[in-house]
N, C-alpha and C positions, 0 to 999 in steps of 0.2 A: 417290294422281298425286302423284309427288314433284315440287316444287318450283323442279328443275333442268329439268324434262320444261314447264313451263309455260312459266319465264324463255327455255327455249329455245326452242320457239315461238313465240315474240313476234317473241326476237332474226331467228329467221329469216325474219318479213313481215315487220317493217322492212330487211331488209338488201336484201328478197323487191322492196319500193317503191323505195326506192336504189338499186338497182341499173337497177327501170320509168325513172322518171325522170331518171337519169343519161344509159340508153340515149332514151330522145324529145329529154334537152335534149343532145346530143351533150359530153356531159361527166362526159369518159370517168372522172375521178377520182372522180368518187361512184360510176359506171356500177360499179370496181374497190371500190369503200370497199361496195358492196350487196351483193357478191359475194359478198367476203371475210364477210361480216358472217352469208351468206345460211347462210356455209362452217361456222364457227365457232357460230351456229343450231343446228346439223342437230349438231351434234358436243355440245353442250350437252341438246339434246334424247335422241340416247340412249345420254348418261353414265346421264339421269334416269331413261330406259327400264328399262337395267340395274337402277339400283341399287331399283325397282320389283318386279321381278324374284327379284335378292337379298331381298330383304323379305318377298315371297309365300312365297319357293322356302323362308325361313321357318321362317314361319309353321307350316306345313304336314307 
């Protein structure tokens, strides 16, 4: 598993938590920040998955 996959998953989880807390408290800024972090995490996780796939393809 590539480090970007792990970091992306963690960032996505933190973003989801921020978004939920922002929604629960009515803090629109925190909710938006959480949504942005969640999206960035998904992108970073996708990059890590692509790197893993490329590395696996090169090994075989």
